[in-house]
N, C-alpha and C positions, 0 to 999 in steps of 0.2 A: 618242636620239631618242625621245619617245611616240609610237606612231602616232596617228594618229587617231581618235576614236572616234564610229560610228556613233549617230544618235540620231531619235527621233521626237517631235515638236512639245517642246521642251524648254522648259524654262520656269528663270527667273533661277533662281540659286543659292538669295539671298535670298526665295523662296518654297517651298523646300524642306521640311516639314515635319519637326522635329525630333526625330523619335518612336523609341523604345529600340528598333522594330523593321525600323528605315529599312534598307534594304539598303545603305547607307553602311555601315551600323556591319560588317557582315561582311567589305564588300571595298571598303574605301576607295579601294584605286588599282585600278581595274580596268583591261585592257585593251581590253577592250570593253563599249557600255552602249551601252541602246538603253530609250528611256521613251516612254510615252504616255501620254497625257491625254485623258478626255471629263467633261465638267460631265452633269449631270443635275435634272430637278426633282422627282427622288423624293425623299420620305422617306430620309431615309441607312440607316435600318434596314432597308425593303425595298429599297433597291439594293444593301446587302450580303449579304442574298437571294435576290436575283435574279443576282449575281453567282457565286455558291455553285451556282447550279443549274444553270446554264449544261455543256451537255456539250459533245463534240468534235464529236459528231454535228450539232448546230443550228449550228455553222459550219462556210461553206463548205471552204476551202482552206486553215484554219487548221490546222481537224485532222487534214483529211489530211497535213499536212508534219507535225505532231505524231507520226501514228502512224507515219510511215516514218523519222523521227529515230529513236523508240521501237517497235523492233520487238515485236510482242506487246500494244499496246495497244489495249484495246476501243473501239471508237467512243460506245460509252454510258455511259463514265463521263466524270463531270463534271468540268470543270478543279480544282476545290475538292480532288479526292476525290484528282485526281492527283497534286496538289503534295503529300500527306500518303503517298501510297502509293512501295515501291521503285521503281525505285530513288535519289527522290527523300525527303529529311527534313525536318520543318519544324524549323525554327531557331528562331521566334520566331515571337508573332502575337498580337495586342489582341484583344478582344471584340468582333462586328461591328464591325469597324472597318481591322484588318490582318491578313495572312497573308503570312510570310517564310517559303523552302522552298528549299534547297541540292542540289545535285548535282555528283559528281565523277569522272573520269574521258575516256576520250579521245573528247570530244563528234566530232568531226569522222568517225568512222565512223559503219557502220552493221549493225555487229555486238552493239550495245546493251553496251558494255565499259564501263557505271559500275557500280564498286563499293557495297555496298549497306552504307552507313554506320548507324551504332547511335541516335546524338543527334548532338545539335551539336556538341559538344567536338569529338569525330570530325571533323567537319567541319572546324572551325575550325583542327586538328590536320595536315589534310592535307597537304603537301610532294610529292609521287612526282613527279619530272620527267616529263616527256611527256604529261602529262597536264591537264587543267584544274578548276578549281572555279566551278562556275556558281549565280548569286544570282537567285530568282525573287522579285520581292515585288511582293505585293497592296496596294492601304490607299485608304481614302477620308479627304478632307479638305475644311475649309470649302472653297466657290469665291464668287464675285461674287453677289448680290442674292439672299442666304440660302439658295443651291442646294450642293449637293456636289459634287464631283469625285472621278471614280475615276482611281487611277493606277494602270501596271503598268511595273516598271522590272527590267529584266535587267540583270545585269555578272557579265563571264568575265573570269575570272586564269588567266593560260595559267602553266603553270611548266616551268621550264624551256628550251632551247632547241628540242627537238621541240615539247613544248608550242606556243611560240610559234610552229610553221610551222604547226602544226595548226589554231589559231584563226586563221591567216593563210590558211587553203586554206579555211574556210568563211566567212571575209567577206563576201567577196560575193554569199552566199544569205541572208545577215541585212541585205546592204543591199534585197537582192531584196525580201525578203518580211516585212520586219520592219514593214512599215506594216500587216498585216494584224492583229496584235496590237491594232492600234485600232479596224479598220473593221470588225473579224468579230467579235474576242472581247468587247472593252466594249463596243463598240455594242449587240452582242445582249442583256449586261448591262441594259445603258442601255434599249433599248429593252422590254424586258422589263416594269421596274421602272415606267417610265413607263406600262404599259399598252395597248403596242403589239404585236401580232402580230412574233415576227421570222423564227420556222422556217421558214412557211413560202416568204416572201422570198430566204432563206438558201439554200435548196435547192436544189439544181442541176436545172434542168428536165426 
């Protein structure tokens, strides 16, 4: 029996864009899947530029969680740079529209147990038991009323029995904090793109 999936603001499958960099291309049958979406009135190019400029320090709890799960990650790194820097590997991207990155390893530990990958083919071929493959996809798509939506989707594939045990162990953590991807991460990009200050309001008092 397939385990239940965690999802945030999921949409009907028919509305998911069939673009070459879709996370579905890399992990078509994930053990865990989380998706968030925010609509913006900002022009597409401005929204993408804003998303690329948001740093971990511009978010409150989300940035701290990332640094906790990936020890050694600086707070002033942007999410865009993070997804392009080891242990992540860029799997595919479309200019000013989409970026898909991947990561492998024992994601349930705090020992930064993430083998470095050299290229997308190595990610695709990864099959080491007791680990997991993770895809992080961020893209823009057309929304209602001529607006633009930013979508973030994370897919996790457990490999082997121990891999499934490990992913099961982090499922409560995902359920508790996955909403921050939308409420802090994407929302920061939307606010910036629309000319609304976000840094001050997101920093802890």
